[in-house]
Structure formats: structure tokens, C-alpha cells
C-alpha positions, 0 to 999 in steps of 0.5 A: 753289035751284040751276038746271042749264043743260045744253049738249050740245057738240063731236063727241062730243056731251058734256053741259057744265053749268052749274048755278048758285044763282037768288039770289046767281047763283054757278056752277060750269062742269062739263066745258066741253067747247066747242070752236070759236068758236060754242059759246063763244059760246053758253055765253058769252052765257047766262052774260052773260044771266043775270048769273051769277058763276062761281065753279068750273070742274070736270072730272069727268075729264080726258079730252078731249071734257069739258076742250076749253073749260078754258083759254077758260073759266079765261082769260075768267072766273077761276074756281077750276079743279078736276081730280082728282089721279088723271087728271092724266096725262090732263089733260097728254096733251091733245094727244096724245088730240087726235091719236088723234081727228085733232082739234088742241087748244090745252093745258089750264091747270094745276088750282087744285085737286086733286078727292078726297073730301074736298074741297066745293063752295059754290054759294050756300047749297048745298054739293056733295060729290065721290065717287070712281068710278073706272073710266071713268078712273081719276079719275072723280068724280061731283058730289052734292048732297045736299039738291038730290038732283043728282048730275052723273055724268061718264062714270061712268053714264049712262041704261041704260049706263055710261062706256067702259073701253077708253080711258086707265085704263079698267078694267070691273070696277072701274067697275061695283064702284065704281057699285054701292058709291058710286053705287046706294047713293044715294037712289032719288030722286037725278036723275043728270046723265052726260056724254053723253045724257040725265038719269036718276034712281037708281031708274030705273038700278037697274031698267033699266040692263043693266050693273047688274042 
């Protein structure tokens, strides 16, 4: 069984997720936003107390609030680091992104593996598949566990909202089109875990998201 633990980190109130199997205790960290020592200690304490093996570090996209903790997590736990090929330019612009917000940063390590729609991950007996949903950034990906009916949507789809498109590589029409073609075709009872704010479902967003109706 997969367990989802959410941490809200940094000044952008970004959702960092730990998704783990409660039998084999294998885990993935999705979008590590831990910026300072207190936030790093918070996630480290939880990992230690639960006895988790960090198998993957995954960036759904590479805007700074989702990659603050890349270097820390990679160095401490040596997971397989996966990031979207289309967003590598953003990973390379991490320092410049930080300067635009007045946020000093250290560079991110390079990913071990590039995300595309042919890739899968395994956590215990659960299989996660990547869905390319560009528009918020060129390399926006969602991570979908079909059997568990959960989807981590990064900054693509939020409860009653969508990702902003005025940042590096954003495009509104591309985002709306890709959400309709990729995410709204998932089963209605799929639960979404977005990069900010609270969770939702595909059915709820079909009925209540003003950007998609």
C-alpha cells in the first residue's frame, strides 16, 4: 500500500511529497522544496523515524521552489535522481531563477535519468508512470499510479486552478490543451496531489475548475 506524506516548504508554500510503500518501505521524494536547515531536518526526521529507503528523487518540473532540496537529498540519500529533459535548461538556470526572487541558491546536481513518457518507477509493488503535460513549463510531468488512483500533478493542475504560465517556458494555450488531453481523461476518482494547496480529484476539477469548464 502506498502512503503519501505532504510537507509544505519554503516561502512559496510548495508541497513536497514523500510517497512510500508501507511494506518494503521504499520511497520517492517528489519536488524537494526544503530550503533551510529546519525544513531539511523536518523531512530527514520523518524518513529516519519511518525507516524509509529513498529510492527516487523526482522533479515534476524545474522551477526553483520545487528543486531547492535537490542537492541536499541527492547527497544525503543517493537516490536515482529523475528530471524532465525539456526542463534541463531551467535546472541550469537555478541560480538565475533564485536571483530574480532575491533568493541565494547553490546549483542542483544533474539528474541521473531523464523523464519521458516511456519511463516508469516502482515503489514496492506499485508502478508509477509519467504523463507529459507541458504549459506551466516545457517539461511539466505528472506522476500517475494507476492501480492506486493517485496522481502527483506538480504545478500543472491545482484544486480549482491551474499553473501560472508567465514564467520561463510557460504557455497558457499549451497548458489548457494538455490538461484536457492528458489529465481529464483519467478516471474521475483519481486523487490529485498538486504542487501547492490541497488535494482534489479529477471529477471535482471537471465540475469546478473555472479554467477547464
